PyMOL commands that place a pseudoatom at each C-alpha (Angstrom):
pseudoatom trace, name=CA, resn=MET, resi=1, chain=A, elem=C, hetatm=0, pos=[5.231, 3.062, 3.625]
pseudoatom trace, name=CA, resn=ARG, resi=2, chain=A, elem=C, hetatm=0, pos=[3.568, 5.414, 0.974]
pseudoatom trace, name=CA, resn=VAL, resi=3, chain=A, elem=C, hetatm=0, pos=[3.917, 4.718, -2.661]
pseudoatom trace, name=CA, resn=GLU, resi=4, chain=A, elem=C, hetatm=0, pos=[2.991, 7.007, -5.604]
pseudoatom trace, name=CA, resn=LEU, resi=5, chain=A, elem=C, hetatm=0, pos=[0.895, 5.055, -8.020]
pseudoatom trace, name=CA, resn=ALA, resi=6, chain=A, elem=C, hetatm=0, pos=[-0.327, 6.845, -11.180]
pseudoatom trace, name=CA, resn=ASP, resi=7, chain=A, elem=C, hetatm=0, pos=[-0.642, 10.411, -9.917]
pseudoatom trace, name=CA, resn=GLN, resi=8, chain=A, elem=C, hetatm=0, pos=[-2.196, 9.531, -6.609]
pseudoatom trace, name=CA, resn=LEU, resi=9, chain=A, elem=C, hetatm=0, pos=[-0.914, 8.554, -3.090]
pseudoatom trace, name=CA, resn=ARG, resi=10, chain=A, elem=C, hetatm=0, pos=[-2.062, 5.089, -1.714]
pseudoatom trace, name=CA, resn=THR, resi=11, chain=A, elem=C, hetatm=0, pos=[-0.765, 3.765, 1.682]
pseudoatom trace, name=CA, resn=ILE, resi=12, chain=A, elem=C, hetatm=0, pos=[0.262, 0.058, 1.015]
pseudoatom trace, name=CA, resn=ASP, resi=13, chain=A, elem=C, hetatm=0, pos=[0.483, -1.826, 4.063]
pseudoatom trace, name=CA, resn=PHE, resi=14, chain=A, elem=C, hetatm=0, pos=[3.524, -4.140, 3.460]
pseudoatom trace, name=CA, resn=GLY, resi=15, chain=A, elem=C, hetatm=0, pos=[2.577, -7.220, 5.381]
pseudoatom trace, name=CA, resn=PRO, resi=16, chain=A, elem=C, hetatm=0, pos=[3.952, -10.543, 4.390]
pseudoatom trace, name=CA, resn=PRO, resi=17, chain=A, elem=C, hetatm=0, pos=[4.722, -10.663, 0.664]
pseudoatom trace, name=CA, resn=LEU, resi=18, chain=A, elem=C, hetatm=0, pos=[2.646, -13.124, -1.594]
pseudoatom trace, name=CA, resn=ALA, resi=19, chain=A, elem=C, hetatm=0, pos=[5.877, -14.114, -3.081]
pseudoatom trace, name=CA, resn=ARG, resi=20, chain=A, elem=C, hetatm=0, pos=[9.452, -13.083, -2.885]
pseudoatom trace, name=CA, resn=GLY, resi=21, chain=A, elem=C, hetatm=0, pos=[12.202, -13.894, -5.282]
pseudoatom trace, name=CA, resn=GLY, resi=22, chain=A, elem=C, hetatm=0, pos=[15.784, -13.069, -5.766]
pseudoatom trace, name=CA, resn=GLU, resi=23, chain=A, elem=C, hetatm=0, pos=[15.193, -9.469, -6.892]
pseudoatom trace, name=CA, resn=ALA, resi=24, chain=A, elem=C, hetatm=0, pos=[11.876, -8.316, -5.652]
pseudoatom trace, name=CA, resn=ALA, resi=25, chain=A, elem=C, hetatm=0, pos=[8.726, -8.992, -3.392]
pseudoatom trace, name=CA, resn=VAL, resi=26, chain=A, elem=C, hetatm=0, pos=[5.096, -8.922, -4.567]
pseudoatom trace, name=CA, resn=TYR, resi=27, chain=A, elem=C, hetatm=0, pos=[2.561, -7.461, -2.385]
pseudoatom trace, name=CA, resn=PRO, resi=28, chain=A, elem=C, hetatm=0, pos=[-1.293, -7.091, -2.528]
pseudoatom trace, name=CA, resn=VAL, resi=29, chain=A, elem=C, hetatm=0, pos=[-2.647, -3.776, -3.662]
pseudoatom trace, name=CA, resn=PRO, resi=30, chain=A, elem=C, hetatm=0, pos=[-5.222, -2.783, -0.793]
pseudoatom trace, name=CA, resn=GLY, resi=31, chain=A, elem=C, hetatm=0, pos=[-8.687, -2.207, -2.184]
pseudoatom trace, name=CA, resn=ASP, resi=32, chain=A, elem=C, hetatm=0, pos=[-7.764, -3.786, -5.640]
pseudoatom trace, name=CA, resn=PRO, resi=33, chain=A, elem=C, hetatm=0, pos=[-8.010, -7.416, -5.799]
pseudoatom trace, name=CA, resn=HIS, resi=34, chain=A, elem=C, hetatm=0, pos=[-6.894, -7.363, -9.269]
pseudoatom trace, name=CA, resn=ALA, resi=35, chain=A, elem=C, hetatm=0, pos=[-3.638, -5.748, -8.853]
pseudoatom trace, name=CA, resn=LEU, resi=36, chain=A, elem=C, hetatm=0, pos=[-0.264, -6.552, -7.205]
pseudoatom trace, name=CA, resn=VAL, resi=37, chain=A, elem=C, hetatm=0, pos=[2.735, -4.506, -6.450]
pseudoatom trace, name=CA, resn=LYS, resi=38, chain=A, elem=C, hetatm=0, pos=[6.234, -5.494, -7.277]
pseudoatom trace, name=CA, resn=VAL, resi=39, chain=A, elem=C, hetatm=0, pos=[8.876, -3.775, -4.917]
pseudoatom trace, name=CA, resn=TYR, resi=40, chain=A, elem=C, hetatm=0, pos=[12.280, -4.300, -5.923]
pseudoatom trace, name=CA, resn=ALA, resi=41, chain=A, elem=C, hetatm=0, pos=[14.991, -5.035, -3.205]
pseudoatom trace, name=CA, resn=ASP, resi=42, chain=A, elem=C, hetatm=0, pos=[17.419, -2.359, -2.252]
pseudoatom trace, name=CA, resn=GLY, resi=43, chain=A, elem=C, hetatm=0, pos=[20.055, -1.517, -4.906]
pseudoatom trace, name=CA, resn=ARG, resi=44, chain=A, elem=C, hetatm=0, pos=[17.991, -3.330, -7.831]
pseudoatom trace, name=CA, resn=ALA, resi=45, chain=A, elem=C, hetatm=0, pos=[15.323, -0.821, -8.816]
pseudoatom trace, name=CA, resn=GLU, resi=46, chain=A, elem=C, hetatm=0, pos=[17.534, 1.697, -10.252]
pseudoatom trace, name=CA, resn=ALA, resi=47, chain=A, elem=C, hetatm=0, pos=[18.781, -0.548, -13.034]
pseudoatom trace, name=CA, resn=ARG, resi=48, chain=A, elem=C, hetatm=0, pos=[15.123, -1.539, -13.904]
pseudoatom trace, name=CA, resn=ALA, resi=49, chain=A, elem=C, hetatm=0, pos=[13.522, 2.099, -13.916]
pseudoatom trace, name=CA, resn=ASP, resi=50, chain=A, elem=C, hetatm=0, pos=[13.825, 2.979, -17.507]
pseudoatom trace, name=CA, resn=LYS, resi=51, chain=A, elem=C, hetatm=0, pos=[12.997, -0.419, -18.884]
pseudoatom trace, name=CA, resn=VAL, resi=52, chain=A, elem=C, hetatm=0, pos=[9.716, -0.603, -16.592]
pseudoatom trace, name=CA, resn=GLY, resi=53, chain=A, elem=C, hetatm=0, pos=[8.869, 2.780, -17.416]
pseudoatom trace, name=CA, resn=TRP, resi=54, chain=A, elem=C, hetatm=0, pos=[8.958, 2.258, -21.009]
pseudoatom trace, name=CA, resn=MET, resi=55, chain=A, elem=C, hetatm=0, pos=[6.923, -1.074, -20.662]
pseudoatom trace, name=CA, resn=THR, resi=56, chain=A, elem=C, hetatm=0, pos=[4.133, 0.901, -18.711]
pseudoatom trace, name=CA, resn=ARG, resi=57, chain=A, elem=C, hetatm=0, pos=[3.936, 3.391, -21.660]
pseudoatom trace, name=CA, resn=HIS, resi=58, chain=A, elem=C, hetatm=0, pos=[3.800, 0.700, -24.115]
pseudoatom trace, name=CA, resn=ALA, resi=59, chain=A, elem=C, hetatm=0, pos=[1.147, -1.592, -23.062]
pseudoatom trace, name=CA, resn=PRO, resi=60, chain=A, elem=C, hetatm=0, pos=[0.949, -5.240, -24.561]
pseudoatom trace, name=CA, resn=TRP, resi=61, chain=A, elem=C, hetatm=0, pos=[-0.761, -5.741, -27.864]
pseudoatom trace, name=CA, resn=GLU, resi=62, chain=A, elem=C, hetatm=0, pos=[-3.399, -7.981, -26.527]
pseudoatom trace, name=CA, resn=THR, resi=63, chain=A, elem=C, hetatm=0, pos=[-6.234, -7.104, -23.914]
pseudoatom trace, name=CA, resn=PRO, resi=64, chain=A, elem=C, hetatm=0, pos=[-7.592, -9.413, -21.194]
pseudoatom trace, name=CA, resn=ASP, resi=65, chain=A, elem=C, hetatm=0, pos=[-10.358, -11.951, -22.082]
pseudoatom trace, name=CA, resn=PRO, resi=66, chain=A, elem=C, hetatm=0, pos=[-13.523, -9.956, -21.611]
pseudoatom trace, name=CA, resn=ARG, resi=67, chain=A, elem=C, hetatm=0, pos=[-15.309, -13.107, -20.145]
pseudoatom trace, name=CA, resn=THR, resi=68, chain=A, elem=C, hetatm=0, pos=[-12.656, -14.482, -17.872]
pseudoatom trace, name=CA, resn=GLY, resi=69, chain=A, elem=C, hetatm=0, pos=[-10.030, -11.536, -17.465]
pseudoatom trace, name=CA, resn=TYR, resi=70, chain=A, elem=C, hetatm=0, pos=[-7.373, -14.125, -18.482]
pseudoatom trace, name=CA, resn=ARG, resi=71, chain=A, elem=C, hetatm=0, pos=[-4.167, -12.498, -20.084]
pseudoatom trace, name=CA, resn=ARG, resi=72, chain=A, elem=C, hetatm=0, pos=[-1.116, -14.244, -21.302]
pseudoatom trace, name=CA, resn=PHE, resi=73, chain=A, elem=C, hetatm=0, pos=[1.354, -11.684, -19.749]
pseudoatom trace, name=CA, resn=ALA, resi=74, chain=A, elem=C, hetatm=0, pos=[1.220, -9.845, -16.367]
pseudoatom trace, name=CA, resn=TRP, resi=75, chain=A, elem=C, hetatm=0, pos=[2.669, -6.771, -17.999]
pseudoatom trace, name=CA, resn=PRO, resi=76, chain=A, elem=C, hetatm=0, pos=[3.698, -3.840, -15.843]
pseudoatom trace, name=CA, resn=GLN, resi=77, chain=A, elem=C, hetatm=0, pos=[0.603, -1.200, -15.633]
pseudoatom trace, name=CA, resn=GLN, resi=78, chain=A, elem=C, hetatm=0, pos=[2.216, 1.607, -13.584]
pseudoatom trace, name=CA, resn=VAL, resi=79, chain=A, elem=C, hetatm=0, pos=[5.258, 2.691, -12.029]
pseudoatom trace, name=CA, resn=ALA, resi=80, chain=A, elem=C, hetatm=0, pos=[5.615, 2.769, -8.090]
pseudoatom trace, name=CA, resn=ARG, resi=81, chain=A, elem=C, hetatm=0, pos=[7.786, 5.560, -6.859]
pseudoatom trace, name=CA, resn=ASP, resi=82, chain=A, elem=C, hetatm=0, pos=[8.614, 7.027, -3.360]
pseudoatom trace, name=CA, resn=PRO, resi=83, chain=A, elem=C, hetatm=0, pos=[6.449, 10.082, -3.100]
pseudoatom trace, name=CA, resn=ALA, resi=84, chain=A, elem=C, hetatm=0, pos=[9.135, 11.856, -1.121]
pseudoatom trace, name=CA, resn=THR, resi=85, chain=A, elem=C, hetatm=0, pos=[12.179, 11.279, -3.328]
pseudoatom trace, name=CA, resn=LYS, resi=86, chain=A, elem=C, hetatm=0, pos=[10.453, 10.118, -6.708]
pseudoatom trace, name=CA, resn=ALA, resi=87, chain=A, elem=C, hetatm=0, pos=[12.773, 7.281, -6.451]
pseudoatom trace, name=CA, resn=PHE, resi=88, chain=A, elem=C, hetatm=0, pos=[11.614, 4.101, -8.513]
pseudoatom trace, name=CA, resn=LEU, resi=89, chain=A, elem=C, hetatm=0, pos=[10.581, 1.472, -6.260]
pseudoatom trace, name=CA, resn=GLY, resi=90, chain=A, elem=C, hetatm=0, pos=[8.730, -1.050, -8.605]
pseudoatom trace, name=CA, resn=PHE, resi=91, chain=A, elem=C, hetatm=0, pos=[5.543, -1.368, -10.372]
pseudoatom trace, name=CA, resn=VAL, resi=92, chain=A, elem=C, hetatm=0, pos=[1.921, -2.556, -10.228]
pseudoatom trace, name=CA, resn=MET, resi=93, chain=A, elem=C, hetatm=0, pos=[0.817, -5.585, -12.275]
pseudoatom trace, name=CA, resn=PRO, resi=94, chain=A, elem=C, hetatm=0, pos=[-2.215, -7.612, -12.830]
pseudoatom trace, name=CA, resn=ARG, resi=95, chain=A, elem=C, hetatm=0, pos=[-3.233, -10.378, -10.444]
pseudoatom trace, name=CA, resn=VAL, resi=96, chain=A, elem=C, hetatm=0, pos=[-4.077, -13.675, -11.813]
pseudoatom trace, name=CA, resn=PRO, resi=97, chain=A, elem=C, hetatm=0, pos=[-6.732, -14.910, -9.574]
pseudoatom trace, name=CA, resn=ASP, resi=98, chain=A, elem=C, hetatm=0, pos=[-6.841, -18.822, -8.585]
pseudoatom trace, name=CA, resn=ALA, resi=99, chain=A, elem=C, hetatm=0, pos=[-3.449, -19.719, -10.261]
pseudoatom trace, name=CA, resn=ALA, resi=100, chain=A, elem=C, hetatm=0, pos=[-0.760, -22.150, -9.301]
pseudoatom trace, name=CA, resn=PRO, resi=101, chain=A, elem=C, hetatm=0, pos=[2.834, -21.796, -9.939]
pseudoatom trace, name=CA, resn=LEU, resi=102, chain=A, elem=C, hetatm=0, pos=[3.927, -23.588, -12.900]
pseudoatom trace, name=CA, resn=PHE, resi=103, chain=A, elem=C, hetatm=0, pos=[6.515, -25.551, -10.746]
pseudoatom trace, name=CA, resn=GLU, resi=104, chain=A, elem=C, hetatm=0, pos=[3.796, -27.068, -8.846]
pseudoatom trace, name=CA, resn=VAL, resi=105, chain=A, elem=C, hetatm=0, pos=[1.821, -28.176, -11.776]
pseudoatom trace, name=CA, resn=ALA, resi=106, chain=A, elem=C, hetatm=0, pos=[4.689, -30.009, -13.188]
pseudoatom trace, name=CA, resn=ASN, resi=107, chain=A, elem=C, hetatm=0, pos=[5.962, -31.367, -10.110]
pseudoatom trace, name=CA, resn=PRO, resi=108, chain=A, elem=C, hetatm=0, pos=[4.152, -34.540, -9.266]
pseudoatom trace, name=CA, resn=VAL, resi=109, chain=A, elem=C, hetatm=0, pos=[4.975, -34.576, -5.588]
pseudoatom trace, name=CA, resn=VAL, resi=110, chain=A, elem=C, hetatm=0, pos=[2.963, -31.243, -5.011]
pseudoatom trace, name=CA, resn=ARG, resi=111, chain=A, elem=C, hetatm=0, pos=[0.672, -31.247, -8.045]
pseudoatom trace, name=CA, resn=PRO, resi=112, chain=A, elem=C, hetatm=0, pos=[-2.944, -30.032, -7.405]
pseudoatom trace, name=CA, resn=ASP, resi=113, chain=A, elem=C, hetatm=0, pos=[-5.454, -32.793, -7.915]
pseudoatom trace, name=CA, resn=HIS, resi=114, chain=A, elem=C, hetatm=0, pos=[-7.131, -30.888, -10.835]
pseudoatom trace, name=CA, resn=ALA, resi=115, chain=A, elem=C, hetatm=0, pos=[-3.860, -30.940, -12.672]
pseudoatom trace, name=CA, resn=GLU, resi=116, chain=A, elem=C, hetatm=0, pos=[-3.300, -34.708, -12.615]
pseudoatom trace, name=CA, resn=PRO, resi=117, chain=A, elem=C, hetatm=0, pos=[-4.993, -35.687, -15.842]
pseudoatom trace, name=CA, resn=TYR, resi=118, chain=A, elem=C, hetatm=0, pos=[-2.404, -36.023, -18.717]
pseudoatom trace, name=CA, resn=GLY, resi=119, chain=A, elem=C, hetatm=0, pos=[-4.893, -33.963, -20.913]
pseudoatom trace, name=CA, resn=PHE, resi=120, chain=A, elem=C, hetatm=0, pos=[-4.714, -30.945, -18.530]
pseudoatom trace, name=CA, resn=ARG, resi=121, chain=A, elem=C, hetatm=0, pos=[-0.961, -30.979, -18.123]
pseudoatom trace, name=CA, resn=LEU, resi=122, chain=A, elem=C, hetatm=0, pos=[-0.701, -31.429, -22.139]
pseudoatom trace, name=CA, resn=GLY, resi=123, chain=A, elem=C, hetatm=0, pos=[-2.972, -28.268, -22.273]
pseudoatom trace, name=CA, resn=VAL, resi=124, chain=A, elem=C, hetatm=0, pos=[-0.585, -26.395, -19.824]
pseudoatom trace, name=CA, resn=ALA, resi=125, chain=A, elem=C, hetatm=0, pos=[2.308, -27.366, -22.255]
pseudoatom trace, name=CA, resn=HIS, resi=126, chain=A, elem=C, hetatm=0, pos=[0.379, -26.014, -25.193]
pseudoatom trace, name=CA, resn=SER, resi=127, chain=A, elem=C, hetatm=0, pos=[-0.637, -22.904, -23.313]
pseudoatom trace, name=CA, resn=LEU, resi=128, chain=A, elem=C, hetatm=0, pos=[3.162, -22.328, -22.252]
pseudoatom trace, name=CA, resn=ALA, resi=129, chain=A, elem=C, hetatm=0, pos=[4.423, -22.732, -25.644]
pseudoatom trace, name=CA, resn=ALA, resi=130, chain=A, elem=C, hetatm=0, pos=[1.712, -20.214, -26.921]
pseudoatom trace, name=CA, resn=VAL, resi=131, chain=A, elem=C, hetatm=0, pos=[2.640, -17.640, -24.581]
pseudoatom trace, name=CA, resn=VAL, resi=132, chain=A, elem=C, hetatm=0, pos=[6.436, -17.907, -25.621]
pseudoatom trace, name=CA, resn=ALA, resi=133, chain=A, elem=C, hetatm=0, pos=[5.604, -17.848, -29.223]
pseudoatom trace, name=CA, resn=ALA, resi=134, chain=A, elem=C, hetatm=0, pos=[3.552, -14.694, -28.683]
pseudoatom trace, name=CA, resn=ALA, resi=135, chain=A, elem=C, hetatm=0, pos=[6.325, -12.813, -27.001]
pseudoatom trace, name=CA, resn=HIS, resi=136, chain=A, elem=C, hetatm=0, pos=[8.697, -13.965, -29.920]
pseudoatom trace, name=CA, resn=LYS, resi=137, chain=A, elem=C, hetatm=0, pos=[6.234, -12.783, -32.361]
pseudoatom trace, name=CA, resn=HIS, resi=138, chain=A, elem=C, hetatm=0, pos=[6.071, -9.172, -31.056]
pseudoatom trace, name=CA, resn=GLY, resi=139, chain=A, elem=C, hetatm=0, pos=[9.873, -9.095, -30.546]
pseudoatom trace, name=CA, resn=LEU, resi=140, chain=A, elem=C, hetatm=0, pos=[10.331, -9.999, -27.076]
pseudoatom trace, name=CA, resn=VAL, resi=141, chain=A, elem=C, hetatm=0, pos=[12.696, -12.396, -25.586]
pseudoatom trace, name=CA, resn=VAL, resi=142, chain=A, elem=C, hetatm=0, pos=[11.753, -14.217, -22.469]
pseudoatom trace, name=CA, resn=GLY, resi=143, chain=A, elem=C, hetatm=0, pos=[15.069, -13.839, -20.916]
pseudoatom trace, name=CA, resn=ASP, resi=144, chain=A, elem=C, hetatm=0, pos=[14.536, -15.788, -17.594]
pseudoatom trace, name=CA, resn=LEU, resi=145, chain=A, elem=C, hetatm=0, pos=[12.561, -18.871, -18.816]
pseudoatom trace, name=CA, resn=ASN, resi=146, chain=A, elem=C, hetatm=0, pos=[12.095, -21.145, -16.018]
pseudoatom trace, name=CA, resn=GLU, resi=147, chain=A, elem=C, hetatm=0, pos=[9.163, -22.831, -13.973]
pseudoatom trace, name=CA, resn=SER, resi=148, chain=A, elem=C, hetatm=0, pos=[9.093, -19.880, -11.467]
pseudoatom trace, name=CA, resn=ASN, resi=149, chain=A, elem=C, hetatm=0, pos=[8.019, -17.376, -13.626]
pseudoatom trace, name=CA, resn=PHE, resi=150, chain=A, elem=C, hetatm=0, pos=[4.823, -18.635, -15.052]
pseudoatom trace, name=CA, resn=ILE, resi=151, chain=A, elem=C, hetatm=0, pos=[1.419, -19.513, -13.366]
pseudoatom trace, name=CA, resn=VAL, resi=152, chain=A, elem=C, hetatm=0, pos=[-1.344, -21.707, -14.355]
pseudoatom trace, name=CA, resn=ASP, resi=153, chain=A, elem=C, hetatm=0, pos=[-4.911, -21.149, -13.735]
pseudoatom trace, name=CA, resn=GLY, resi=154, chain=A, elem=C, hetatm=0, pos=[-7.668, -23.721, -13.215]
pseudoatom trace, name=CA, resn=THR, resi=155, chain=A, elem=C, hetatm=0, pos=[-8.374, -24.261, -16.825]
pseudoatom trace, name=CA, resn=GLY, resi=156, chain=A, elem=C, hetatm=0, pos=[-4.781, -24.812, -17.730]
pseudoatom trace, name=CA, resn=ARG, resi=157, chain=A, elem=C, hetatm=0, pos=[-4.070, -21.397, -19.121]
pseudoatom trace, name=CA, resn=VAL, resi=158, chain=A, elem=C, hetatm=0, pos=[-0.534, -19.983, -18.430]
pseudoatom trace, name=CA, resn=THR, resi=159, chain=A, elem=C, hetatm=0, pos=[0.579, -16.300, -17.616]
pseudoatom trace, name=CA, resn=LEU, resi=160, chain=A, elem=C, hetatm=0, pos=[3.957, -15.008, -17.693]
pseudoatom trace, name=CA, resn=ILE, resi=161, chain=A, elem=C, hetatm=0, pos=[4.073, -13.241, -14.345]
pseudoatom trace, name=CA, resn=ASP, resi=162, chain=A, elem=C, hetatm=0, pos=[7.756, -12.067, -14.541]
pseudoatom trace, name=CA, resn=ALA, resi=163, chain=A, elem=C, hetatm=0, pos=[7.180, -9.710, -17.452]
pseudoatom trace, name=CA, resn=ASP, resi=164, chain=A, elem=C, hetatm=0, pos=[9.841, -7.286, -16.353]
pseudoatom trace, name=CA, resn=SER, resi=165, chain=A, elem=C, hetatm=0, pos=[12.367, -9.811, -17.065]
pseudoatom trace, name=CA, resn=VAL, resi=166, chain=A, elem=C, hetatm=0, pos=[11.686, -10.044, -20.837]
pseudoatom trace, name=CA, resn=GLN, resi=167, chain=A, elem=C, hetatm=0, pos=[13.930, -8.492, -23.240]
pseudoatom trace, name=CA, resn=VAL, resi=168, chain=A, elem=C, hetatm=0, pos=[12.428, -5.503, -24.918]
pseudoatom trace, name=CA, resn=ARG, resi=169, chain=A, elem=C, hetatm=0, pos=[13.332, -3.092, -27.767]
pseudoatom trace, name=CA, resn=ALA, resi=170, chain=A, elem=C, hetatm=0, pos=[12.576, 0.583, -27.384]
pseudoatom trace, name=CA, resn=GLY, resi=171, chain=A, elem=C, hetatm=0, pos=[13.783, 2.183, -30.733]
pseudoatom trace, name=CA, resn=ARG, resi=172, chain=A, elem=C, hetatm=0, pos=[17.527, 1.683, -30.686]
pseudoatom trace, name=CA, resn=VAL, resi=173, chain=A, elem=C, hetatm=0, pos=[17.635, 0.762, -27.008]
pseudoatom trace, name=CA, resn=VAL, resi=174, chain=A, elem=C, hetatm=0, pos=[17.444, -2.893, -26.109]
pseudoatom trace, name=CA, resn=TYR, resi=175, chain=A, elem=C, hetatm=0, pos=[16.506, -3.421, -22.421]
pseudoatom trace, name=CA, resn=ARG, resi=176, chain=A, elem=C, hetatm=0, pos=[17.869, -6.826, -21.734]
pseudoatom trace, name=CA, resn=CYS, resi=177, chain=A, elem=C, hetatm=0, pos=[17.100, -9.407, -19.223]
pseudoatom trace, name=CA, resn=LEU, resi=178, chain=A, elem=C, hetatm=0, pos=[19.359, -8.696, -16.028]
pseudoatom trace, name=CA, resn=VAL, resi=179, chain=A, elem=C, hetatm=0, pos=[18.360, -12.057, -14.206]
pseudoatom trace, name=CA, resn=GLY, resi=180, chain=A, elem=C, hetatm=0, pos=[18.455, -15.569, -14.795]
pseudoatom trace, name=CA, resn=LYS, resi=181, chain=A, elem=C, hetatm=0, pos=[18.050, -19.053, -13.227]
pseudoatom trace, name=CA, resn=VAL, resi=182, chain=A, elem=C, hetatm=0, pos=[20.642, -21.737, -13.495]
pseudoatom trace, name=CA, resn=LEU, resi=183, chain=A, elem=C, hetatm=0, pos=[18.759, -24.932, -14.347]
pseudoatom trace, name=CA, resn=CYS, resi=184, chain=A, elem=C, hetatm=0, pos=[20.703, -28.104, -13.953]
for i in range(1, 184): cmd.bond("trace and resi %d" % i, "trace and resi %d" % (i + 1))
show_as sticks, trace
zoom trace
């Protein structure tokens, strides 16, 4: 499959996805260990094209930590299109290295050893609250708030990886969250 990314064509080898959710799959970008591409499932991309396009043109208000590369949001960086039809397929986002899904850190059955200490988990909770507070401070609404949409690095810092599900305001237009997970 050929995907057009930021005015250049790249061939992306879609082997097994790194992750798959209800609306998309996430794949590594060959030659770029710091990027992933999220490709929406058939029928889901078109409804997200305007929102993701706006998000790529309005980068987040913070830059990654210059020493570690840490960022609170895996914000969409560039649109991925079909080069033949120019149809929106998805987007490129930053890859957070050496991180575990929040649901693994929170679940004592599968929790990594480094996440066992109470102090580590307390730091994760603080970091998660800081990420959500930063989103709200800047007018974003985390519309799909669940344990699958955050990852935790080895130091306990949390990143929202499902940034395209946040509600954003673009002038008078509000791009709402189109998905959610039922939590019982």
